[in-house]
N, C-alpha and C positions, 0 to 999 in steps of 0.2 A: 295368359291371354286366352279368352274364350274362343273356341274353334267353331267356325260356321262353314257349312258346305252349300249354302244357298244365300244369295245376296239380300233377299228381302228380310229375313231375320237379322242379318248383319246390319242392315240399315236401321231397323227398329232398335237394335242394341246401341248403335252409334248415336241415335237421336236421344236416347236416355242417358248415355254415358257422357257424351260431349255435346249437349244440345245447342250451345251457343258458339261452339268453335266453327271456324270456316270449314266447310266441306268441299265446295267448289267455288272458284273465283275466275271470272273472265273479264279482265281489265278492259278489253276493247269494247265490251258491252256495258261496262260500269255495273256489272252484276256480281254479287257474291251471296251465296246461300250457306247458312249454317246447316248442320246435320238435321236439325229439327225442320228447318225450311225445306231442305231437300226431300225429306220424307213427305211433307205436306204437298209439295209440288208434284212429286211422283204419283201420289194418290189421286190428285186431280187429273193428271194426264191419263192415268189408268182408267179413271171413271169415264173420260171422253172416249177412249178406245173401246170400252165395253158398250158405251151408248151407241156407237156407230155399228156395233155388231161383231167386234173382234172377240174370238173365243180362245180358250186355252189351247195351246199347241198349234195355233195358226201362225203364219209367218207375217211379220210386220217389217217392212223395209224402211230404212232411215237414210236419207240423202241430204246431208248438211255438212257445212264446215264445222270446225270446233267452235261450239257456242254452248251457252248454259243449258239450252234445251236438250242437248245431246245426252248428258248423264241422267237428266230427268226421264227421258224416253227409255233409256236402258233399264232403269229401276221400275218404271211403269210396266214394261213388258214382263219383268221378273215377278211383279206383284200379281199379275193376272194369268201368268203361265204362258204368255205368248212367246214365240221365238223371234228374237231380234235379228234382222238381216242388215248389217251396216253396209252401205254402198260407198265405193270409192268416190270422193268428191270431185274427181276429174272426169268421171263418166260423162260422155256425151250421148246422143240419142241412140246410136247403135249399141254401145256398151250397156246403157240403161235398159234397153229392150231385152237384151239377152239375160241380164241379171234378174229382172222382174219376172220374166217368163220362166227361167230355169229354177228360181227359188220358190215358185208358186205363191208369191206374196199376195195376200188379200187386201193389204192396206199399205200405203206409202205416206210417210211423214217427211216433209222436205222444206228446205228454205226456198224462197221464191227464185233466187238466183245467187250465184257467187262468182265473183271475178269474171263477169261476162258470160258465165255459163247459165243459160236460162232453164233451171231445173223444172220449174212448174210448166213452162211452155213446152218443154220436151216431153214430159210425161203426158200432158193433155193431148199432144199430137199422137201419142202411142196408145191411147186408151182403147181404140178399136181392135188393137192387136193383142190386148191383154184381158181376156174375158174373166180371169180370176181376180183381177185387181178391182175390188168393189169400192174402195174408199181412198181418197187423196186428201191429206190434211196439210195445209201450208202454215208453217210456223210464224210467218210474217203477217198472217191475217189475224183478225180478232177472233180468238178461239173461245167458244162458249163451253166452259166446263160444266159438268153436271154433278158436282159433289164427288165424294170419295167412292172408290171402287170396292167391289167385293173381292177380297183377297183369295187367290187360288192356292190351295194347299199343295204346293209343288214338292217334288222329290229331288234330291241332289242329283240323281242319275238322269233326270229329264234334260232334253236338249234345250240349252239356253240361247244359243246363238248359232247362226250360219254365217261364217266369215269366209269371204272369197279370198283366194290366194292372189298374190301380186299379179299373176298373169303375164310374166316377162316373155313367155312364149305361148302361143295358142290361147284358147279360151280359159278364163279363170275357173277354178273348181271351188265349190262351197264346202268348207270343212264344218262338220256338225260337232259342236263342243257342248259338253254337259256343264251344269252349274258346278258340280263337284270339281271337274277338271279346271275350270276357270278360277274358282276360289282357292283351290289348293296351290295352283301355280303362282297366283298373285301373292298368296301368303308366304310361300317359300321364298319367292324373290325378295319380298319386303323384309323378311327376317334376315336373309343373307346380306342385303345392302345396309341394314341397320335403321330402317325407317321406323319412326316412333310418333306418338301423339304430339301434335304441335308442329311437326315438320311440314314444309311447304314444297311440293313436288311440281316442277314445271317440265314441259317436254315439247320438243319440236315435232313429235310424232303425231300424225292424224289420229283422231279417236276411232275412225273406222278400221284402223290397223290393230292387230291383237295386242301390241305393246301399249297402245293407248287405252283401249276399253277394258283390258284385262289387267296387265301389270300396273299401269298408272292408276286407273279409277278404282279397281277392286283392291289394289294394294293399300291405297289411301283409306278406303272405306274400312278395312279391317284393322287398321292401325290408328285411326283417329287423326290422320294427316289431311292437309288440304291439297287438292289438285288445282293448280293454277294454269289455265288454258290460254293458248294463243291460236289465232285463226290460221296462221301459216308461218313459215320460217323466214325470218330476216335477222341477220346477226345483231344489228344495232337495236332492233326492237326487242330481241331477247335480252340484251344487256339492260334495257330500260325495265323490263318486267322483273328480272332477277333483282335489280337494285331496289325498285319501288316496292315490290312485294316481299322482299327479304327471303327469297327462295333458298331452301337448303339443299334440295335435290334437283338434278337435271338429267334428262334422258335425251339421247340423240343418236345419230348415225355418224360414221366416220366423216362424211362430207360436211356435215353441219359443224362438227367439232373443229375441223380444219378451218372452215370459213370463219368461225368465231375466234380461233386462235390467231389467225393471220389478219384479222380486221384492225385497221389503224386506230379506230376509236375505242378499242377495248380498254385501254388504260385510262380512259376518261370516266369510267364507271366503277362503282364500288360493288364488286362481286364477292366480297369477303364472307357473305352469309352462306355461300355454298360449302357443303361438307362432303357430299357423296353423289353418286349418280351411276348411270349405265350407258354403255356404248355397245350396240349390237351390229353385227355385219361381218361377213367373212373377210372383208378387206380392212378390218380394224388394225391400225398400225401401232405397235407398242410404243414407239418413240413419240408419236403424236399424243397418245393417251398420257404418257408420263409428263410431257410438257404441259398439257391441260391441267393435270393434277397439281403440278408445281406452280404454274404461272397464273391460273385464274384467281386463287388456287381452289382446288376441290380435291382434297387428299384421298377421299374414298372412292374416286372414280374407278369403275371396274368394267372390264370387257365381259360381255355376256353372250350367250348363244342359245338360239332356239328358232322356232318357226310356227306359223299359224296352226299347222296340223298337230302341234304339241302343246296347244293352249299358251303359247308364247315361249317361255324359256325351258330348256333342258338343263342348263347349267348356269351357275352364278357363283362368283367368289365371295368370300367374306370381305367387307369393306376395308379390313386391315391386312388382307392377304398380300404378302410381299410379291406374289406372282400374279396379281390381278390385272396387269397389263399384258404380260406375255402369254397368259393362258386365260381360258374362259371359265376356269374354276371346276368345282366338282358337281356331279349330278345333284339336282334338287331332291329333297325328300320325296319319295314316291316314284322316282325314276331310276332306272338302271341303263347304263350305256354300254355299247360295244362298237368296235370298228372292224369292218369286214372287207374282204376282197370284193369289189363291186360286181365281178362276174360270177365267181364261184360261191360267194356269200359265206366263205369260211372265215372264222374269226381270226384276226391278225394279232400278233404279239405287240406289247407296248412299244411305242416309238415308231411304228410302221404306219405310213399313211394309207388310208382306205376310206370307205364310206362310213359316216357316222350314223348309227342307228340307236333308237331309244325305245324303251318299253316301260309302261306304267299307267297309273290311273288317269293321267292327264292327256293321254293320246286321244285324238278325235274318235268319235264313233264311226266316222267314215265320211266320204264325199256324198253330198246330197244327190240322190238319183244317178249315181255314177258307180255302179257295182264293179265294173272292170277296172276303173282307175283306183278304186279302193283296194281291190285285191292285189293290184300291182304295188301299192304303197304300204299296206299293212300285211306283213308276211305271216304265215302260220306260226303260232307261238306269240303273236302280238307285237313283233318288232316293227317299228315304223322306219321306213327308208327315208332318210333326210334328203338324199341327193347332194349332200355336202361332203367335202373331203377334210380329213383331219386325223389326229392320232391321240391316243391316250398315253400319258406318262405313267411311269410305275406307281406314282403316288395317287393316281386316279384323276388328276386334273386333265381337262380336255384342251388340246391345242388345235384351233381351227386353222389348218395350215395350207390347204390346197385350193380353196375356192369351191365353186360348184362343180359337181361331177361332169355336167354337160359342158363346162368351160375348160376342162382339162385339155391341154394341147398335146397332140401326139406327133412328134417330129421324127420321122424316120424310125419309128418304133420306140422312141424314148418318151416317157411321160414327163410333161412339164406342168407344174402347178403355178398358175398366174400369180397367186398371192406372194410367192417367194420372189418373183421378179419385181412385182409392184413394191414390196417392202424395201428391196434393195434400191430401186430408183427413187423412192420417196425420201431416202436419206440424203439425196443430192440437194444442196441448198437452192439450186435454181428451179427444182421441180416443185410446183405447188400442189398438183394432184395428178394421178396417173390411173389408167385402166389398161390391163394387158389382156390380149385375146389372140386367138389363132386366125390366120388367113391361109387360104389354099395355096399350095405350091406344087408344081408339076413333079419335082424331084423328091422332096421330103414328104409330100402329102399335106403337111401343114408346117408353117413357121410362125415364130412369135412376132406379134406386132404390139406396139405400145402407143396409146393416145396420151399425150402429155399436155398439161396446162403449165406454161413456163412463166417465171417471174421476169425473165429477159432473154434475149437471144442466145442461142447456142446451136452448134451443128450436131448432126446425127453422130458423126465420128467422135466428137467430144463426149457425148452421152455414152456411147459404146465404151470409150476408154475408161469411164468411171466405174465400170464393172470389173476391171482388171483384177484378177486374183480373188474375186469375191464369190462368183458362181461359175458353174461349168460353162464352157463356151457354147455348147449346143442350146443353152437356155437364153442366150443373148437375143434381144429383139433384132430381127432382120429389117424391120421397118419401124420408123417413128412418125407419128402423125401429130401435128400441132393443133390443139383445140382451145377455144376460149371458154366453152361450156360443155358439159356432158349431158347426154340424154339420160334422164333418171325416172324411176318409178315415183309414185306419190309418197312412198316412205323414204325416199332419198337414195335408193340403191341405183347404181349405174347400170344402164341397160346395155350390156355388152353385145347382145344380139343385134341391136340397132347400130352399134359401132361397126360390127362386122359387115352389115348390109351397106353402111355408108362407105366403108373402105372398098368393098367390092364394086360399088357404083362410081367410085372415083370422087366422092363428095368430101373426103377428108384431105387436108393440106399435108402433103408429104414433106417431112423435114429432111433436108439434105446436108 
């Protein structure tokens, strides 16, 4: 396979090697582009950006749901050397103002609106507060293209994208990622998962998320596979897309896989084209992944691990790895991992839970205009602090075992890792989904609480009894809350901070 460290030469190569093969497909728009089509459309969009005055290394924001223009914009920015700034499609006026101002975006390309969120109206109302934002282009207007662009001779080490973190607490930070980092990470992930020319990869993950615009899009680009996009996640819609487009790969998060697995209509669809895929998230449950692999079926489904600051994945198993559900696999080529004591930063022996850290060519350049946050996150020696808990096995495979460092519960001096309690509860037939978090306690400082989505009624005492002999008593939830839905981020991660706030305010139903 020819190696590329920049997406534009990779797209040129794909257009020559697989000119008529599907590159991107968006069934809801009835749009599909071959690699040759994608190159042509990207050049036309790049020409438009240059015509309005966008120059190399300037920042171009993109606010849109998953649609065919999304990858066109990504490659257009790469062609002219502009830095792509993908914005969360859930952003409202306040979030939008912050991101456009903090990123120093000179242009915004956006949908007119999506799901009642008036993108164009919001940005027009903010124009007076954004002196650097010189151009707004609406994808739903008739866009006058001006021919092909002048290609910028970019370097692999140039910053390609400024991706904002999920922002589950505080303001999001913009991670600056190079072309090399993004291409290397996508290539390594695609290699491990077994993606090949002719495969068709669909995903519930928004394209503004690193897994969407890096792992999915750039992985497909380098392998000659098709990316099949959906605007948002709905289990039955995903079944339709997989069946109708004969998708071979699927990416999602634990909540989406569980929703698909438990959906009553799943057996009405032919999902037999699926062969492999990825599931990311510290709350990935091995039992759920195994069931998906066997029942969809999609035998090559693997648990993966990474984050935006690392250009998506740190680790990924081979699609035939027998431990691909219990572990997140080995470090990708170009990465090295270690697990350290979160306080002393001393490296811990294999099998001991601590903070996961990574070092390598795919680590971000830093947070945009946030020197202090960058210095706190990238340590001397180049080690990236993930903020996630886990351990390395003797064979080098990573086990993401404890959740987020900030989510760790300290009860009377004892460390409790929410993921362990969640996985134990998830094995109960009555529990459809669960999130474990800490709540304040006068005696212990903190105690364990669990928000549970139940299939039918059960008492707190019965749930507690199900733990008997399985985990230490001090780890048992002191409180159970019944929920029908969970607050989630745009990428499908449960917002535990919000659950804690709701519990503190008495807004959750206490199970007795």
